[in-house]
C-alpha positions in Angstrom: -67.7 -140.2 68.4 -69.2 -141.8 65.3 -70.7 -138.5 64.2 -67.3 -136.7 64.4 -65.7 -139.5 62.4 -68.3 -139.1 59.7 -68.0 -135.3 59.6 -64.2 -135.6 59.4 -64.5 -138.0 56.5 -66.9 -135.7 54.7 -64.7 -132.6 55.0 -61.4 -134.5 54.4 -60.0 -133.7 57.9 -58.0 -136.0 60.1 -60.1 -138.4 62.3 -60.6 -137.4 65.9 -58.6 -139.6 68.2 -60.0 -138.4 71.6 -62.9 -136.4 73.0 -62.9 -134.1 76.0 -66.1 -135.7 77.3 -64.3 -139.0 77.6 -61.5 -137.4 79.6 -64.1 -135.9 81.9 -65.7 -139.4 82.3 -62.3 -140.9 83.2 -61.6 -138.2 85.7 -65.0 -138.6 87.4 -64.7 -142.4 87.5 -61.1 -142.1 88.9 -62.3 -139.7 91.6 -65.2 -141.9 92.7 -63.0 -145.0 92.7 -60.2 -143.2 94.7 -62.6 -141.9 97.2 -64.1 -145.3 97.8 -60.8 -147.0 98.0 -59.5 -144.6 100.6 -62.5 -145.6 102.8 -64.0 -142.1 102.5 -67.4 -143.7 102.1 -68.9 -141.2 104.5 -67.7 -138.4 102.3 -68.7 -139.9 99.0 -72.2 -141.4 99.2 -74.2 -143.1 96.6 -76.3 -140.0 96.1 -73.1 -137.9 95.3 -72.0 -140.6 92.9 -75.4 -140.4 91.1 -75.3 -136.6 91.0 -71.8 -136.7 89.4 -72.9 -139.2 86.8 -76.2 -137.3 86.1 -74.1 -134.1 85.7 -71.8 -135.9 83.3 -74.8 -137.1 81.3 -76.2 -133.6 81.1 -72.8 -132.2 80.1 -72.4 -134.8 77.4 -75.9 -134.2 76.1 -75.4 -130.5 75.9 -72.0 -130.9 74.2 -73.5 -133.3 71.6 -76.5 -130.9 71.0 -74.0 -128.0 70.5 -71.9 -130.0 68.1 -75.1 -131.0 66.1 -76.3 -127.5 65.9 -72.9 -126.2 64.9 -72.6 -128.7 62.1 -76.1 -127.9 60.8 -75.4 -124.2 60.9 -72.1 -124.5 59.1 -73.5 -126.8 56.4 -76.4 -124.5 55.8 -74.1 -121.5 55.6 -71.8 -123.3 53.2 -74.6 -124.6 51.0 -76.6 -121.3 51.3 -79.7 -123.1 52.3 -82.1 -122.9 55.2 -82.6 -125.8 57.6 -86.1 -127.4 57.5 -87.5 -124.6 55.3 -87.7 -123.9 51.6 -86.0 -120.8 50.4 -88.0 -118.4 48.2 -86.9 -117.8 44.7 -85.2 -114.5 44.1 -87.4 -112.0 42.3 -85.6 -110.3 39.4 
């Protein structure tokens, strides 16, 4: 979330107020809690809980990596520079 706030500040855009990954986390947590409170413990085991949370971590990591790569790509395109390389001088 902090990276999105910094980017919004740099490009003079409104600050983000929510993230889709947080909504997904709330939905997963609510589903796990509801399943346990309905005494469906035999249907929702600890292993399934862990798989859901590992899946969420993987989803969040991929979403963050995609955001980082998109920001780097857009900044490099805007500034007409290459990322992590030095551009050769134009030969006239």
